[in-house]
N, C-alpha and C positions, 0 to 999 in steps of 0.2 A: 532436591532440585527445584521443586515449585516455590520453595522458600527463597531460593536465590532469584528466581524470576520475579517474585514479588518485591524483593528488596531493590532489584535494579530497577523495576518499573517506578517505585516509590521515589528513588533517587532522581530518575529522569524528570519526574513530574515536580519535584521540589526544585530542581535546577531550572526548569522552564518558568516556574512561577517567581523565582528570586532574581534570575539574570537581569541585568539592565536592558531596557528597550531603546534602541538606537533609531532615531528618526531623522530625516532631512526635510528641511522646510525651505521654501523659496526664500532666498536671502541669506541662507546660511550656506557656506561652501564646505563645512565640514558637518559630520554627523554629530548630534547632541543627543544626549541621554534624556529621557522624560519619565524616569522612575522605572518601575517594574510592574509586572502584572497585578501585583496586590495594591500598589500605591502609585498614583500619578503624581509627577512632580514638574509642574511648568513655571517654576521660579525664574528660569532663564528668559521666559518671555513676559514677564510681568512689566518690566520698564521699557518694554519695547515701543519705540517711538510710533511704529506703524501697527495699528490694531489688527489688521487681518492675520499678521504673522502668528499671533497668539491663537486665533481661531483655527488656523491651518495646523499649528503644532497640536492643538487639542484634538482635531480630527484625525491627524496622523497617528498619535499617540493611542487614541481609542480604537482605531482600526488595528493597530499592531497588538494592543492588549487582547482583543476579541480573537485575533489569530492564535496567540499563545494559550488562551483558555481552550480553544478548540483543539489544539495541539495536545494539551494536557489531558483533555477528555479522551482523545484518540489513543494516547499511550496507556491511560487507565484502562480503556476497553480491551486493548490489545494484551495487556498484562493479564487481565481477568480470564481472557480467553486462552492465553498460553498456559496460565496455571491450571485451569480447568482441564484442559487437554493432558497436561502432565499428570495430574492427580487421577483422572480415569484411566489413563494407560497404566499407572501404577496399581490401581485397583484391579484392573483386568488381569494384569500378570500375576498378581497375589491370587485371584480367583482361580486362575488356570493351574496354579500350583497346588491349591486346596480345594478340588472339586466338591468335597463333602461339606464345606462351609455354607 
């Protein structure tokens, strides 16, 4: 069971790191992706006629990337805690069955 918890936690962390980040910047009526947590892609705003849009996109994307990293760290911490609790529970059950050990 602890291995399943670890696998689930790893999958969630990978998805958090790889899913595209969608941002909305003033001037855009639709959301646009700016890469993912591992790589920022602001090519959409390179040829923007108005310079502040690129700066706003950079700030919005950076904020979302930081949020995703914090979420990944939180999932990792919860996964370690849940795995530890499951392992200690299994060890306690095993110790109760074999008191001579």
